[in-house]
C-alpha positions in Angstrom: 19.2 -16.8 -2.0 16.4 -14.6 -3.6 16.7 -14.5 -7.4 18.9 -17.5 -7.6 18.8 -19.4 -10.9 16.1 -17.1 -12.4 18.0 -17.1 -15.7 16.9 -20.7 -16.2 13.2 -19.8 -15.9 12.0 -19.5 -19.5 8.4 -20.8 -18.9 6.8 -19.7 -15.6 3.4 -20.9 -14.2 1.7 -18.6 -11.8 -1.1 -20.5 -9.8 -3.6 -17.8 -9.1 -5.9 -17.5 -6.1 -9.5 -18.8 -6.3 -11.3 -15.6 -5.1 -12.4 -12.7 -7.3 -10.7 -10.0 -5.1 -7.6 -12.0 -4.5 -7.0 -12.4 -8.2 -7.1 -8.6 -8.7 -4.8 -8.2 -5.7 -2.4 -10.5 -7.4 -2.0 -8.3 -10.5 0.8 -6.3 -9.0 2.7 -9.5 -8.4 2.2 -10.6 -12.0 3.6 -7.2 -13.1 6.6 -7.6 -10.7 7.2 -11.1 -12.0 7.3 -9.8 -15.5 9.9 -7.2 -14.4 12.0 -9.9 -12.8 11.7 -12.2 -15.8 11.2 -10.0 -18.9 11.9 -12.8 -21.4 9.9 -15.6 -19.7 6.6 -16.9 -21.1 4.2 -16.4 -18.2 1.0 -18.4 -17.8 -1.6 -17.7 -15.2 -3.6 -20.7 -14.0 -7.0 -19.1 -13.0 -10.5 -20.4 -12.1 -12.4 -20.7 -15.3 -15.3 -18.3 -14.4 -12.7 -15.6 -13.4 -10.5 -15.8 -16.5 -12.0 -12.5 -17.9 -10.5 -10.6 -14.9 -7.0 -11.2 -16.4 -7.9 -11.0 -20.1 -5.8 -8.3 -21.9 -3.2 -7.8 -19.1 0.1 -7.1 -20.9 2.2 -9.0 -18.4 0.6 -12.3 -19.0 1.2 -14.4 -22.1 -1.5 -17.0 -21.5 -4.4 -17.3 -19.1 -5.2 -21.0 -18.5 -8.5 -22.1 -17.0 -8.1 -24.2 -13.9 -9.8 -27.5 -13.5 -12.9 -27.5 -11.3 -12.2 -28.6 -7.7 -15.2 -31.0 -7.5 -13.9 -33.3 -10.2 -10.9 -35.5 -9.2 -10.4 -36.7 -12.7 -10.1 -33.1 -13.9 -7.3 -32.6 -11.4 -5.1 -35.3 -12.8 -6.0 -34.3 -16.4 -4.8 -30.8 -15.5 -1.6 -32.1 -14.1 -0.9 -33.9 -17.4 -1.8 -30.7 -19.3 0.7 -28.7 -17.2 3.4 -31.4 -17.7 3.0 -30.9 -21.5 3.6 -27.1 -20.9 7.2 -27.8 -19.9 7.3 -25.2 -17.2 10.6 -24.5 -15.5 9.0 -23.1 -12.3 5.7 -22.4 -10.6 4.9 -19.6 -8.2 2.0 -20.6 -6.0 -0.1 -17.7 -4.7 -2.7 -19.8 -2.8 -1.6 -21.5 0.4 -3.4 -24.8 -0.3 -1.8 -28.2 -0.4 -3.8 -29.0 -3.4 -2.1 -26.3 -5.5 1.3 -27.7 -4.4 0.3 -31.2 -5.2 -0.9 -30.2 -8.7 2.4 -28.6 -9.7 4.4 -31.5 -8.1 2.4 -34.0 -10.2 3.0 -31.9 -13.2 6.7 -32.4 -12.8 7.5 -28.8 -12.5 11.0 -28.8 -11.0 10.9 -25.6 -9.1 7.9 -24.8 -6.9 7.9 -21.6 -5.0 5.3 -20.7 -2.3 4.6 -20.2 1.4 5.3 -23.1 3.8 1.7 -23.4 5.1 -1.1 -26.0 5.3 1.5 -28.8 5.7 2.7 -28.6 2.1 6.4 -27.7 2.8 7.7 -31.0 1.5 6.0 -30.4 -1.9 7.8 -27.1 -2.4 11.4 -26.5 -3.4 11.5 -22.9 -2.4 9.7 -22.3 0.9 8.9 -18.8 2.2 8.1 -18.6 5.9 5.0 -16.4 6.7 5.3 -14.1 9.7 4.0 -15.4 13.0 3.6 -14.4 16.6 3.9 -17.8 18.2 1.3 -20.0 16.6 -0.7 -17.1 15.2 -0.1 -15.7 11.7 0.4 -12.0 11.8 -1.9 -9.8 9.6 -0.1 -9.1 6.4 -2.0 -7.2 3.6 -2.7 -9.7 0.8 -1.1 -7.3 -1.7 2.2 -7.5 0.1 1.9 -11.1 0.9 1.8 -12.0 -2.8 4.4 -9.4 -3.8 6.9 -11.0 -1.5 7.0 -14.1 -3.8 8.0 -11.9 -6.7 10.7 -10.2 -4.5 12.1 -13.6 -3.7 12.7 -14.0 -7.4 14.5 -10.7 -7.6 11.8 -8.3 -8.6 12.8 -4.8 -7.6 9.4 -3.3 -8.4 7.3 -2.4 -5.4 4.2 -0.9 -7.1 1.1 -2.2 -5.4 -1.3 -0.7 -7.9 -3.9 -3.2 -9.1 -4.8 -3.2 -12.7 -7.3 -4.8 -15.1 -7.8 -4.3 -18.8 -11.1 -2.9 -20.1 -11.7 -3.6 -23.8 -13.4 -1.1 -26.1 -16.2 -3.6 -26.8 -16.9 -4.1 -23.1 -17.0 -0.3 -22.7 -19.6 0.0 -25.5 -21.7 -2.7 -24.0 -21.6 -1.0 -20.6 -22.8 2.2 -22.1 -25.7 0.4 -23.7 -26.7 -1.1 -20.4 -26.7 2.3 -18.8 -29.1 3.7 -21.4 -31.8 4.4 -18.9 -29.5 6.6 -16.9 -30.0 9.4 -19.6 -26.5 10.7 -19.1 -26.7 10.9 -15.3 -23.8 9.8 -13.2 -24.3 6.3 -11.9 -23.8 4.9 -8.4 -23.1 1.2 -8.4 -24.3 -1.0 -5.5 -22.9 -4.4 -4.7 -25.1 -5.8 -1.9 -24.0 -9.4 -2.1 -21.1 -11.4 -0.7 -20.4 -15.1 -0.7 -20.3 -15.1 3.2 -23.7 -14.1 4.5 -22.2 -12.4 7.5 -20.5 -9.8 5.3 -23.8 -8.6 3.8 -25.2 -5.2 4.9 -29.0 -5.5 5.1 -30.7 -5.2 1.8 -33.3 -2.8 3.1 -30.5 -0.4 4.0 -29.0 -0.6 0.5 -32.5 0.3 -0.8 -32.8 3.2 1.6 -29.3 4.4 0.5 -30.4 4.2 -3.1 -33.4 6.4 -2.5 -31.5 9.0 -0.6 -28.7 9.2 -3.2 -31.2 9.4 -6.1 -33.1 12.2 -4.3 -30.1 14.2 -3.0 -27.9 14.0 -6.1 -30.1 12.9 -9.0 -27.8 10.0 -9.8 -28.9 6.8 -11.5 -28.5 3.8 -9.2 -27.6 0.3 -10.4 -27.0 -3.0 -8.7 -24.6 -5.8 -9.6 -24.0 -9.3 -8.2 -23.3 -12.9 -9.1 -26.1 -15.3 -10.2 -26.0 -16.8 -6.7 -26.9 -13.4 -5.3 -30.1 -13.0 -7.4 -32.3 -13.0 -4.3 -30.2 -10.2 -2.8 -30.5 -8.0 -5.8 -34.3 -8.6 -6.1 -34.7 -7.7 -2.4 -32.9 -4.3 -2.9 -34.9 -3.5 -6.1 -38.2 -4.3 -4.4 -37.5 -2.3 -1.3 -36.3 0.8 -3.2 -38.7 3.5 -4.2 -36.4 4.9 -7.0 -35.6 3.0 -10.2 -32.7 0.6 -9.7 -31.0 -0.6 -12.9 -30.6 -4.4 -12.7 -27.4 -4.9 -14.6 -27.2 -8.7 -14.4 -30.6 -9.0 -15.9 -29.5 -6.8 -18.7 -26.8 -9.2 -19.7 -23.7 -8.0 -17.8 -20.7 -10.4 -17.6 -17.3 -9.9 -16.1 -15.9 -8.1 -19.1 -18.8 -5.6 -18.8 -18.5 -5.4 -15.0 -15.0 -4.1 -15.4 -16.2 -1.4 -17.8 -19.3 -0.6 -15.7 -17.2 -0.2 -12.6 -14.9 2.2 -14.4 -17.9 4.2 -15.6 -19.5 4.5 -12.2 -19.1 7.7 -10.1 -18.9 5.6 -6.9 -19.2 1.9 -6.0 -20.7 1.0 -2.6 -19.9 -2.6 -1.7 -19.5 -5.1 1.1 -16.0 -6.4 1.7 -15.8 -8.5 -1.4 -14.2 -8.7 -4.8 -15.8 -5.6 -6.6 -14.0 -3.5 -4.0 -10.7 -4.4 -5.5 -12.0 -4.0 -9.0 -13.0 -0.4 -8.3 -9.4 0.3 -7.2 -8.0 -1.4 -10.3 -10.1 0.9 -12.6 -9.6 3.9 -10.3 -13.2 4.4 -9.3 -14.1 5.8 -5.8 -15.3 3.1 -3.5 -17.1 3.0 -0.2 -16.5 -0.4 1.5 -18.5 -1.7 4.5 -16.6 -3.8 7.1 -18.4 -5.8 9.7 -17.2 -9.3 10.5 -13.9 -8.5 8.8 -11.5 -5.6 9.3 -9.2 -3.9 6.6 -6.0 -5.2 8.3 -5.7 -8.3 6.1 -6.9 -6.7 2.9 -5.4 -3.2 3.1 -5.1 -1.9 -0.5 -3.7 1.6 0.1 -6.2 3.1 -2.3 -6.6 6.9 -1.9 -10.1 6.9 -3.3 -11.5 4.4 -0.8 -13.6 5.2 2.3 -13.9 2.2 4.6 -17.0 2.3 6.8 -16.0 0.1 9.8 -18.5 -1.2 12.3 -17.7 -0.4 16.0 -17.4 -4.1 16.8 -15.7 -5.1 13.5 -14.6 -8.7 13.6 -17.6 -9.9 15.6 -20.6 -11.8 14.2 -23.5 -9.6 13.3 -21.5 -6.4 13.5 -22.3 -5.4 9.9 -25.8 -4.4 11.1 -24.2 -1.7 13.3 -23.4 0.3 10.2 -26.1 3.0 9.6 -27.5 4.3 6.4 -26.4 7.8 7.5 -22.8 6.7 7.8 -22.7 5.2 4.3 -24.6 8.1 2.8 -22.1 10.6 4.3 -19.2 8.5 3.0 -20.7 8.5 -0.5 -21.5 12.2 -0.3 -17.8 12.9 0.1 -17.4 11.8 -3.5 -20.6 13.2 -4.9 -20.6 16.6 -3.1 -19.6 20.0 -4.3 -16.1 18.8 -5.4 -17.8 16.6 -8.0 -18.1 12.8 -8.3 -14.9 10.9 -8.7 -12.6 13.5 -7.1 -9.9 11.8 -5.0 -9.6 12.3 -1.3 -6.1 12.9 0.0 -5.8 9.4 1.5 -7.8 6.3 2.2 -10.2 7.0 5.1 -11.8 4.8 7.7 -15.1 6.0 9.0 -16.2 5.2 12.5 -20.0 4.6 12.9 -22.4 4.4 15.8 -24.8 1.5 16.4 -27.9 1.2 14.3 -31.3 0.6 15.8 -32.6 -1.3 12.8 
């Protein structure tokens, strides 16, 4: 029975996803869990490099760094650490057997999650994901996570993602944008962990030049250390000045502030897309090998540029510079940058020759 025995949950562990965007998509669930358990002490177990994404959120009492996956001894040490935390219950947002085994070894008596990946016996409260025969049905990740909070009696249904931006991070972001000379900035995120999600770097460079010429905006790039070669390729190929934010010392705290300051973010289907929604910045998202069905965020200031053969290998190359430029122009045009559109839009594009 949903909500059963929630009065006994005084200390709750929320095992967070391991991906940047998924962590942000889990923030409505954390808010809903706080609504369902207003007096509980809530700890979010989060991959150590991504802890800054949750720093300052009012609905979390503690953000605990998760042990790295590549060290078995760290896994057992973390189980002992969690045992010392005396948690009454754990909500598992990832579907992995590893996360279920961790909280089982930690001795957490109530373990709530989806019955997937053969981990059902490790859970005490098993939610059944929707299927069509053997196939899982597409369910937006936001709703998928929120259902776990609803199981515990949360009445809140607000899917808005949120992050906290500190005053210090905002000051540092302003300093990094010093070369913009007060111009609005368009932020480009040309990387993605999966190579097939990456729109060609030369097209990001062409887009940068067209935006700088047409609107007089400053153009900046962001990305992870592993995407250094991608950022360098965009900067080399562009004729306009492109501000290299990682080289200027940007970290995740500053990325949150920088994204909030941007007039528009242009990104592949990866984590910064969700960050833009969390700070209410317009975003143009490029979908090739993936489609928005699994990651629908219901964000009114998003324009999704979807390749004609989305879901197929190599389809990201079908997205033209013209299509992306037009999508960005919808935010930078006469109505002014940052003005919301009435609803989230999907833009159909034709094949590109390049």
